[in-house]
N, CA, C and O atoms as a GROMACS GRO file, in nm:
protein
  468
    1MET      N    1  -0.621  -0.535  -1.004
    1MET     CA    2  -0.508  -0.470  -0.940
    1MET      C    3  -0.432  -0.570  -0.856
    1MET      O    4  -0.486  -0.669  -0.806
    2ARG      N    5  -0.305  -0.541  -0.842
    2ARG     CA    6  -0.215  -0.626  -0.763
    2ARG      C    7  -0.160  -0.543  -0.648
    2ARG      O    8  -0.111  -0.432  -0.668
    3PHE      N    9  -0.167  -0.598  -0.527
    3PHE     CA   10  -0.121  -0.525  -0.409
    3PHE      C   11  -0.012  -0.601  -0.336
    3PHE      O   12  -0.022  -0.721  -0.313
    4LEU      N   13   0.094  -0.529  -0.300
    4LEU     CA   14   0.197  -0.579  -0.210
    4LEU      C   15   0.165  -0.517  -0.075
    4LEU      O   16   0.177  -0.395  -0.058
    5VAL      N   17   0.123  -0.599   0.021
    5VAL     CA   18   0.083  -0.551   0.153
    5VAL      C   19   0.201  -0.564   0.247
    5VAL      O   20   0.250  -0.673   0.275
    6ASP      N   21   0.247  -0.448   0.296
    6ASP     CA   22   0.364  -0.442   0.383
    6ASP      C   23   0.340  -0.520   0.513
    6ASP      O   24   0.226  -0.537   0.558
    7GLU      N   25   0.448  -0.564   0.570
    7GLU     CA   26   0.443  -0.643   0.694
    7GLU      C   27   0.368  -0.570   0.805
    7GLU      O   28   0.287  -0.631   0.875
    8CYS      N   29   0.394  -0.440   0.821
    8CYS     CA   30   0.331  -0.364   0.929
    8CYS      C   31   0.182  -0.342   0.906
    8CYS      O   32   0.108  -0.312   1.000
    9THR      N   33   0.139  -0.356   0.783
    9THR     CA   34  -0.004  -0.340   0.753
    9THR      C   35  -0.081  -0.465   0.791
    9THR      O   36  -0.198  -0.459   0.828
   10GLY      N   37  -0.015  -0.579   0.782
   10GLY     CA   38  -0.067  -0.701   0.841
   10GLY      C   39  -0.137  -0.799   0.750
   10GLY      O   40  -0.185  -0.764   0.642
   11PRO      N   41  -0.142  -0.925   0.796
   11PRO     CA   42  -0.201  -1.033   0.718
   11PRO      C   43  -0.353  -1.022   0.706
   11PRO      O   44  -0.411  -1.075   0.611
   12GLY      N   45  -0.418  -0.956   0.801
   12GLY     CA   46  -0.563  -0.941   0.793
   12GLY      C   47  -0.605  -0.858   0.673
   12GLY      O   48  -0.703  -0.889   0.606
   13VAL      N   49  -0.529  -0.752   0.646
   13VAL     CA   50  -0.556  -0.667   0.530
   13VAL      C   51  -0.530  -0.746   0.402
   13VAL      O   52  -0.609  -0.739   0.307
   14ALA      N   53  -0.421  -0.821   0.399
   14ALA     CA   54  -0.389  -0.903   0.282
   14ALA      C   55  -0.500  -1.004   0.256
   14ALA      O   56  -0.542  -1.021   0.141
   15SER      N   57  -0.547  -1.070   0.359
   15SER     CA   58  -0.655  -1.169   0.343
   15SER      C   59  -0.782  -1.104   0.290
   15SER      O   60  -0.847  -1.158   0.201
   16TRP      N   61  -0.817  -0.987   0.344
   16TRP     CA   62  -0.937  -0.918   0.300
   16TRP      C   63  -0.927  -0.880   0.152
   16TRP      O   64  -1.022  -0.898   0.076
   17LEU      N   65  -0.811  -0.828   0.112
   17LEU     CA   66  -0.793  -0.792  -0.029
   17LEU      C   67  -0.808  -0.913  -0.120
   17LEU      O   68  -0.868  -0.904  -0.227
   18ARG      N   69  -0.753  -1.027  -0.077
   18ARG     CA   70  -0.770  -1.151  -0.155
   18ARG      C   71  -0.917  -1.188  -0.166
   18ARG      O   72  -0.964  -1.227  -0.273
   19GLU      N   73  -0.990  -1.177  -0.056
   19GLU     CA   74  -1.133  -1.209  -0.056
   19GLU      C   75  -1.210  -1.120  -0.153
   19GLU      O   76  -1.314  -1.159  -0.205
   20GLN      N   77  -1.159  -1.000  -0.178
   20GLN     CA   78  -1.223  -0.906  -0.271
   20GLN      C   79  -1.185  -0.936  -0.416
   20GLN      O   80  -1.234  -0.871  -0.508
   21GLY      N   81  -1.097  -1.036  -0.435
   21GLY     CA   82  -1.061  -1.076  -0.570
   21GLY      C   83  -0.931  -1.017  -0.623
   21GLY      O   84  -0.900  -1.034  -0.741
   22TYR      N   85  -0.856  -0.948  -0.538
   22TYR     CA   86  -0.730  -0.890  -0.582
   22TYR      C   87  -0.616  -0.989  -0.566
   22TYR      O   88  -0.621  -1.078  -0.480
   23GLU      N   89  -0.515  -0.974  -0.649
   23GLU     CA   90  -0.393  -1.052  -0.635
   23GLU      C   91  -0.308  -0.981  -0.529
   23GLU      O   92  -0.289  -0.860  -0.535
   24VAL      N   93  -0.256  -1.058  -0.433
   24VAL     CA   94  -0.187  -0.998  -0.318
   24VAL      C   95  -0.058  -1.071  -0.288
   24VAL      O   96  -0.052  -1.194  -0.288
   25PHE      N   97   0.047  -0.993  -0.264
   25PHE     CA   98   0.170  -1.045  -0.207
   25PHE      C   99   0.177  -0.990  -0.066
   25PHE      O  100   0.186  -0.869  -0.047
   26SER      N  101   0.173  -1.078   0.034
   26SER     CA  102   0.179  -1.038   0.174
   26SER      C  103   0.322  -1.050   0.225
   26SER      O  104   0.378  -1.160   0.231
   27VAL      N  105   0.380  -0.937   0.261
   27VAL     CA  106   0.516  -0.938   0.316
   27VAL      C  107   0.517  -1.016   0.447
   27VAL      O  108   0.611  -1.090   0.475
   28TYR      N  109   0.414  -1.000   0.527
   28TYR     CA  110   0.404  -1.072   0.654
   28TYR      C  111   0.412  -1.222   0.633
   28TYR      O  112   0.478  -1.293   0.708
   29GLU      N  113   0.344  -1.272   0.529
   29GLU     CA  114   0.340  -1.416   0.504
   29GLU      C  115   0.462  -1.468   0.429
   29GLU      O  116   0.502  -1.582   0.449
   30SER      N  117   0.521  -1.385   0.341
   30SER     CA  118   0.620  -1.437   0.247
   30SER      C  119   0.759  -1.374   0.251
   30SER      O  120   0.852  -1.427   0.191
   31ALA      N  121   0.774  -1.261   0.320
   31ALA     CA  122   0.905  -1.194   0.316
   31ALA      C  123   0.931  -1.113   0.442
   31ALA      O  124   0.981  -1.001   0.436
   32ARG      N  125   0.895  -1.171   0.557
   32ARG     CA  126   0.916  -1.098   0.683
   32ARG      C  127   1.058  -1.049   0.696
   32ARG      O  128   1.154  -1.120   0.665
   33GLY      N  129   1.071  -0.926   0.744
   33GLY     CA  130   1.203  -0.869   0.768
   33GLY      C  131   1.268  -0.809   0.644
   33GLY      O  132   1.380  -0.758   0.653
   34ALA      N  133   1.202  -0.814   0.529
   34ALA     CA  134   1.260  -0.757   0.406
   34ALA      C  135   1.274  -0.607   0.421
   34ALA      O  136   1.192  -0.542   0.487
   35THR      N  137   1.378  -0.552   0.361
   35THR     CA  138   1.402  -0.408   0.370
   35THR      C  139   1.302  -0.333   0.281
   35THR      O  140   1.246  -0.388   0.186
   36ASP      N  141   1.282  -0.207   0.314
   36ASP     CA  142   1.196  -0.122   0.231
   36ASP      C  143   1.248  -0.113   0.088
   36ASP      O  144   1.171  -0.115  -0.007
   37GLU      N  145   1.380  -0.104   0.075
   37GLU     CA  146   1.440  -0.096  -0.058
   37GLU      C  147   1.408  -0.219  -0.142
   37GLU      O  148   1.370  -0.208  -0.258
   38PHE      N  149   1.422  -0.335  -0.081
   38PHE     CA  150   1.390  -0.460  -0.150
   38PHE      C  151   1.243  -0.461  -0.192
   38PHE      O  152   1.211  -0.498  -0.305
   39LEU      N  153   1.154  -0.421  -0.102
   39LEU     CA  154   1.011  -0.426  -0.130
   39LEU      C  155   0.972  -0.327  -0.240
   39LEU      O  156   0.890  -0.359  -0.326
   40ILE      N  157   1.030  -0.208  -0.238
   40ILE     CA  158   1.000  -0.110  -0.343
   40ILE      C  159   1.047  -0.163  -0.478
   40ILE      O  160   0.977  -0.152  -0.578
   41GLN      N  161   1.166  -0.220  -0.480
   41GLN     CA  162   1.219  -0.273  -0.606
   41GLN      C  163   1.136  -0.392  -0.655
   41GLN      O  164   1.109  -0.403  -0.775
   42LYS      N  165   1.097  -0.480  -0.564
   42LYS     CA  166   1.013  -0.595  -0.600
   42LYS      C  167   0.879  -0.546  -0.655
   42LYS      O  168   0.833  -0.593  -0.759
   43ALA      N  169   0.817  -0.452  -0.586
   43ALA     CA  170   0.688  -0.401  -0.629
   43ALA      C  171   0.698  -0.337  -0.767
   43ALA      O  172   0.609  -0.356  -0.850
   44PHE      N  173   0.802  -0.262  -0.791
   44PHE     CA  174   0.818  -0.198  -0.921
   44PHE      C  175   0.843  -0.301  -1.031
   44PHE      O  176   0.780  -0.296  -1.137
   45ALA      N  177   0.934  -0.395  -1.005
   45ALA     CA  178   0.969  -0.496  -1.105
   45ALA      C  179   0.850  -0.586  -1.140
   45ALA      O  180   0.838  -0.631  -1.254
   46GLU      N  181   0.762  -0.611  -1.043
   46GLU     CA  182   0.653  -0.706  -1.063
   46GLU      C  183   0.515  -0.639  -1.078
   46GLU      O  184   0.415  -0.709  -1.094
   47GLY      N  185   0.510  -0.508  -1.074
   47GLY     CA  186   0.385  -0.436  -1.098
   47GLY      C  187   0.286  -0.434  -0.983
   47GLY      O  188   0.165  -0.432  -1.006
   48TRP      N  189   0.335  -0.434  -0.860
   48TRP     CA  190   0.248  -0.429  -0.743
   48TRP      C  191   0.225  -0.285  -0.698
   48TRP      O  192   0.315  -0.202  -0.712
   49ILE      N  193   0.108  -0.254  -0.645
   49ILE     CA  194   0.082  -0.130  -0.572
   49ILE      C  195   0.108  -0.161  -0.425
   49ILE      O  196   0.051  -0.256  -0.371
   50ILE      N  197   0.192  -0.083  -0.361
   50ILE     CA  198   0.229  -0.107  -0.221
   50ILE      C  199   0.120  -0.050  -0.130
   50ILE      O  200   0.073   0.062  -0.150
   51VAL      N  201   0.080  -0.128  -0.030
   51VAL     CA  202  -0.010  -0.083   0.075
   51VAL      C  203   0.069  -0.089   0.205
   51VAL      O  204   0.116  -0.195   0.245
   52THR      N  205   0.085   0.026   0.271
   52THR     CA  206   0.169   0.033   0.390
   52THR      C  207   0.118   0.138   0.487
   52THR      O  208   0.038   0.224   0.450
   53ASN      N  209   0.163   0.131   0.609
   53ASN     CA  210   0.144   0.241   0.703
   53ASN      C  211   0.281   0.287   0.755
   53ASN      O  212   0.291   0.344   0.863
   54ASP      N  213   0.384   0.260   0.677
   54ASP     CA  214   0.523   0.297   0.709
   54ASP      C  215   0.562   0.422   0.629
   54ASP      O  216   0.575   0.416   0.506
   55LYS      N  217   0.581   0.535   0.698
   55LYS     CA  218   0.616   0.661   0.632
   55LYS      C  219   0.749   0.655   0.559
   55LYS      O  220   0.775   0.738   0.472
   56ASP      N  221   0.834   0.560   0.592
   56ASP     CA  222   0.964   0.549   0.525
   56ASP      C  223   0.950   0.529   0.374
   56ASP      O  224   1.041   0.566   0.299
   57PHE      N  225   0.839   0.473   0.329
   57PHE     CA  226   0.820   0.456   0.185
   57PHE      C  227   0.812   0.591   0.115
   57PHE      O  228   0.860   0.606   0.002
   58GLY      N  229   0.752   0.689   0.180
   58GLY     CA  230   0.748   0.823   0.125
   58GLY      C  231   0.887   0.881   0.111
   58GLY      O  232   0.919   0.944   0.010
   59GLU      N  233   0.968   0.861   0.211
   59GLU     CA  234   1.108   0.907   0.207
   59GLU      C  235   1.182   0.843   0.090
   59GLU      O  236   1.253   0.911   0.016
   60LYS      N  237   1.166   0.713   0.075
   60LYS     CA  238   1.236   0.641  -0.032
   60LYS      C  239   1.193   0.692  -0.170
   60LYS      O  240   1.276   0.703  -0.261
   61ILE      N  241   1.068   0.721  -0.185
   61ILE     CA  242   1.017   0.761  -0.316
   61ILE      C  243   1.040   0.910  -0.342
   61ILE      O  244   1.090   0.947  -0.449
   62TYR      N  245   1.004   0.995  -0.247
   62TYR     CA  246   1.017   1.140  -0.267
   62TYR      C  247   1.162   1.187  -0.267
   62TYR      O  248   1.203   1.263  -0.354
   63ARG      N  249   1.239   1.143  -0.170
   63ARG     CA  250   1.376   1.195  -0.155
   63ARG      C  251   1.481   1.113  -0.228
   63ARG      O  252   1.578   1.168  -0.281
   64GLU      N  253   1.462   0.982  -0.232
   64GLU     CA  254   1.563   0.896  -0.293
   64GLU      C  255   1.529   0.857  -0.436
   64GLU      O  256   1.612   0.798  -0.505
   65GLY      N  257   1.409   0.890  -0.480
   65GLY     CA  258   1.374   0.874  -0.621
   65GLY      C  259   1.344   0.733  -0.668
   65GLY      O  260   1.356   0.705  -0.788
   66TYR      N  261   1.304   0.644  -0.578
   66TYR     CA  262   1.268   0.508  -0.621
   66TYR      C  263   1.144   0.513  -0.711
   66TYR      O  264   1.050   0.588  -0.684
   67SER      N  265   1.145   0.432  -0.816
   67SER     CA  266   1.030   0.421  -0.904
   67SER      C  267   0.926   0.329  -0.841
   67SER      O  268   0.959   0.242  -0.760
   68HIS      N  269   0.799   0.350  -0.879
   68HIS     CA  270   0.692   0.268  -0.822
   68HIS      C  271   0.574   0.264  -0.918
   68HIS      O  272   0.564   0.344  -1.010
   69HIS      N  273   0.486   0.168  -0.893
   69HIS     CA  274   0.361   0.158  -0.969
   69HIS      C  275   0.243   0.206  -0.888
   69HIS      O  276   0.128   0.198  -0.932
   70GLY      N  277   0.270   0.255  -0.769
   70GLY     CA  278   0.166   0.307  -0.681
   70GLY      C  279   0.195   0.270  -0.538
   70GLY      O  280   0.245   0.162  -0.507
   71VAL      N  281   0.162   0.364  -0.449
   71VAL     CA  282   0.176   0.342  -0.305
   71VAL      C  283   0.051   0.396  -0.238
   71VAL      O  284   0.008   0.508  -0.266
   72ILE      N  285  -0.005   0.317  -0.148
   72ILE     CA  286  -0.114   0.362  -0.062
   72ILE      C  287  -0.057   0.366   0.079
   72ILE      O  288  -0.027   0.263   0.138
   73LEU      N  289  -0.042   0.488   0.132
   73LEU     CA  290   0.010   0.507   0.267
   73LEU      C  291  -0.107   0.534   0.360
   73LEU      O  292  -0.175   0.636   0.348
   74LEU      N  293  -0.130   0.443   0.452
   74LEU     CA  294  -0.237   0.457   0.550
   74LEU      C  295  -0.184   0.534   0.671
   74LEU      O  296  -0.097   0.487   0.742
   75ARG      N  297  -0.238   0.654   0.693
   75ARG     CA  298  -0.200   0.739   0.806
   75ARG      C  299  -0.321   0.747   0.898
   75ARG      O  300  -0.396   0.845   0.896
   76LEU      N  301  -0.339   0.645   0.980
   76LEU     CA  302  -0.462   0.629   1.055
   76LEU      C  303  -0.443   0.653   1.204
   76LEU      O  304  -0.339   0.620   1.261
   77GLU      N  305  -0.544   0.712   1.264
   77GLU     CA  306  -0.546   0.727   1.410
   77GLU      C  307  -0.565   0.590   1.475
   77GLU      O  308  -0.500   0.557   1.575
   78ASP      N  309  -0.654   0.511   1.418
   78ASP     CA  310  -0.688   0.378   1.468
   78ASP      C  311  -0.620   0.275   1.377
   78ASP      O  312  -0.661   0.256   1.263
   79GLU      N  313  -0.517   0.209   1.429
   79GLU     CA  314  -0.437   0.115   1.350
   79GLU      C  315  -0.490  -0.029   1.353
   79GLU      O  316  -0.424  -0.120   1.304
   80ARG      N  317  -0.608  -0.049   1.410
   80ARG     CA  318  -0.663  -0.185   1.413
   80ARG      C  319  -0.697  -0.232   1.272
   80ARG      O  320  -0.733  -0.152   1.185
   81THR      N  321  -0.686  -0.361   1.251
   81THR     CA  322  -0.710  -0.420   1.120
   81THR      C  323  -0.847  -0.383   1.065
   81THR      O  324  -0.859  -0.350   0.947
   82ALA      N  325  -0.950  -0.387   1.148
   82ALA     CA  326  -1.085  -0.356   1.101
   82ALA      C  327  -1.092  -0.214   1.045
   82ALA      O  328  -1.162  -0.191   0.946
   83ASN      N  329  -1.023  -0.121   1.106
   83ASN     CA  330  -1.024   0.016   1.055
   83ASN      C  331  -0.945   0.028   0.926
   83ASN      O  332  -0.986   0.099   0.834
   84LYS      N  333  -0.832  -0.040   0.917
   84LYS     CA  334  -0.754  -0.039   0.792
   84LYS      C  335  -0.841  -0.090   0.677
   84LYS      O  336  -0.840  -0.033   0.568
   85ILE      N  337  -0.914  -0.197   0.702
   85ILE     CA  338  -1.001  -0.256   0.599
   85ILE      C  339  -1.112  -0.159   0.562
   85ILE      O  340  -1.143  -0.142   0.444
   86ALA      N  341  -1.173  -0.095   0.661
   86ALA     CA  342  -1.282   0.000   0.633
   86ALA      C  343  -1.232   0.116   0.547
   86ALA      O  344  -1.300   0.158   0.453
   87VAL      N  345  -1.114   0.167   0.578
   87VAL     CA  346  -1.056   0.278   0.502
   87VAL      C  347  -1.022   0.233   0.360
   87VAL      O  348  -1.049   0.304   0.263
   88LEU      N  349  -0.962   0.116   0.346
   88LEU     CA  350  -0.931   0.063   0.213
   88LEU      C  351  -1.058   0.036   0.132
   88LEU      O  352  -1.061   0.061   0.012
   89ARG      N  353  -1.160  -0.014   0.196
   89ARG     CA  354  -1.287  -0.039   0.127
   89ARG      C  355  -1.340   0.091   0.066
   89ARG      O  356  -1.379   0.094  -0.050
   90ARG      N  357  -1.341   0.199   0.144
   90ARG     CA  358  -1.386   0.329   0.093
   90ARG      C  359  -1.296   0.378  -0.020
   90ARG      O  360  -1.345   0.430  -0.121
   91LEU      N  361  -1.165   0.363  -0.002
   91LEU     CA  362  -1.071   0.407  -0.105
   91LEU      C  363  -1.094   0.331  -0.236
   91LEU      O  364  -1.102   0.392  -0.343
   92LEU      N  365  -1.107   0.201  -0.228
   92LEU     CA  366  -1.125   0.119  -0.350
   92LEU      C  367  -1.260   0.146  -0.416
   92LEU      O  368  -1.270   0.144  -0.539
   93ARG      N  369  -1.362   0.170  -0.338
   93ARG     CA  370  -1.494   0.200  -0.396
   93ARG      C  371  -1.493   0.334  -0.469
   93ARG      O  372  -1.553   0.348  -0.576
   94GLY      N  373  -1.423   0.431  -0.412
   94GLY     CA  374  -1.428   0.565  -0.468
   94GLY      C  375  -1.319   0.599  -0.568
   94GLY      O  376  -1.337   0.687  -0.652
   95TYR      N  377  -1.204   0.530  -0.559
   95TYR     CA  378  -1.088   0.573  -0.635
   95TYR      C  379  -1.010   0.462  -0.704
   95TYR      O  380  -0.897   0.485  -0.747
   96SER      N  381  -1.065   0.344  -0.717
   96SER     CA  382  -0.986   0.231  -0.769
   96SER      C  383  -0.924   0.260  -0.905
   96SER      O  384  -0.814   0.213  -0.934
   97GLY      N  385  -0.991   0.336  -0.987
   97GLY     CA  386  -0.938   0.366  -1.119
   97GLY      C  387  -0.827   0.468  -1.121
   97GLY      O  388  -0.766   0.492  -1.225
   98ARG      N  389  -0.798   0.528  -1.006
   98ARG     CA  390  -0.696   0.634  -0.999
   98ARG      C  391  -0.571   0.594  -0.922
   98ARG      O  392  -0.482   0.678  -0.906
   99LEU      N  393  -0.559   0.472  -0.875
   99LEU     CA  394  -0.450   0.434  -0.785
   99LEU      C  395  -0.318   0.405  -0.855
   99LEU      O  396  -0.212   0.434  -0.800
  100ALA      N  397  -0.322   0.349  -0.974
  100ALA     CA  398  -0.198   0.310  -1.043
  100ALA      C  399  -0.108   0.431  -1.066
  100ALA      O  400  -0.153   0.534  -1.117
  101GLY      N  401   0.018   0.418  -1.029
  101GLY     CA  402   0.116   0.522  -1.052
  101GLY      C  403   0.110   0.639  -0.956
  101GLY      O  404   0.185   0.735  -0.971
  102GLN      N  405   0.022   0.633  -0.859
  102GLN     CA  406   0.004   0.743  -0.765
  102GLN      C  407   0.063   0.710  -0.628
  102GLN      O  408   0.073   0.593  -0.589
  103PHE      N  409   0.102   0.814  -0.557
  103PHE     CA  410   0.135   0.802  -0.415
  103PHE      C  411   0.013   0.859  -0.344
  103PHE      O  412  -0.015   0.978  -0.354
  104VAL      N  413  -0.059   0.773  -0.273
  104VAL     CA  414  -0.186   0.812  -0.212
  104VAL      C  415  -0.173   0.805  -0.061
  104VAL      O  416  -0.137   0.701  -0.005
  105VAL      N  417  -0.203   0.916   0.006
  105VAL     CA  418  -0.205   0.919   0.152
  105VAL      C  419  -0.350   0.919   0.193
  105VAL      O  420  -0.429   1.003   0.151
  106VAL      N  421  -0.384   0.821   0.279
  106VAL     CA  422  -0.523   0.803   0.319
  106VAL      C  423  -0.534   0.810   0.471
  106VAL      O  424  -0.461   0.743   0.543
  107THR      N  425  -0.628   0.894   0.517
  107THR     CA  426  -0.663   0.897   0.659
  107THR      C  427  -0.807   0.851   0.671
  107THR      O  428  -0.870   0.814   0.572
  108GLU      N  429  -0.858   0.853   0.792
  108GLU     CA  430  -0.998   0.817   0.810
  108GLU      C  431  -1.091   0.914   0.737
  108GLU      O  432  -1.204   0.878   0.703
  109ASN      N  433  -1.044   1.037   0.712
  109ASN     CA  434  -1.131   1.140   0.656
  109ASN      C  435  -1.088   1.199   0.522
  109ASN      O  436  -1.165   1.270   0.458
  110LYS      N  437  -0.965   1.169   0.478
  110LYS     CA  438  -0.913   1.232   0.357
  110LYS      C  439  -0.837   1.135   0.269
  110LYS      O  440  -0.786   1.033   0.314
  111VAL      N  441  -0.832   1.171   0.140
  111VAL     CA  442  -0.750   1.099   0.043
  111VAL      C  443  -0.673   1.206  -0.034
  111VAL      O  444  -0.732   1.300  -0.087
  112ARG      N  445  -0.540   1.191  -0.039
  112ARG     CA  446  -0.455   1.286  -0.111
  112ARG      C  447  -0.369   1.211  -0.211
  112ARG      O  448  -0.300   1.115  -0.176
  113PHE      N  449  -0.372   1.256  -0.339
  113PHE     CA  450  -0.298   1.192  -0.448
  113PHE      C  451  -0.178   1.277  -0.487
  113PHE      O  452  -0.184   1.400  -0.488
  114SER      N  453  -0.066   1.208  -0.520
  114SER     CA  454   0.052   1.273  -0.577
  114SER      C  455   0.108   1.180  -0.683
  114SER      O  456   0.124   1.060  -0.659
  115ARG      N  457   0.139   1.234  -0.798
  115ARG     CA  458   0.203   1.152  -0.902
  115ARG      C  459   0.352   1.182  -0.896
  115ARG      O  460   0.394   1.297  -0.911
  116ILE      N  461   0.431   1.077  -0.872
  116ILE     CA  462   0.576   1.091  -0.865
  116ILE      C  463   0.640   0.972  -0.934
  116ILE      O  464   0.580   0.865  -0.942
  117GLY      N  465   0.761   0.993  -0.984
  117GLY     CA  466   0.843   0.884  -1.036
  117GLY      C  467   0.785   0.801  -1.144
  117GLY      O  468   0.850   0.708  -1.191
   0.00000   0.00000   0.00000
């Protein structure tokens, strides 16, 4: 799997995903300040699954109809990097085969899937 890790999600998450053997594009490292529109289009054109904690991606996809190859929206009480990694670790262990093409909302306790676009 290939992940585009949004700037707000942070370089620590991007590094951890790389350590797990995934291909990663880190917005923090390579495209700071890029607009959500640019990132959604880049992710779609290049086949990345977006990892973000920015609710605006839901707006862009649900209301504005942007196409995507998958979005993981982290809606966490604890926004520290270690918690983001722990939640992603559980998600990838339990659902890695179901992420492509899905809009996935993940909290510390729940995973919700929606297929859109």
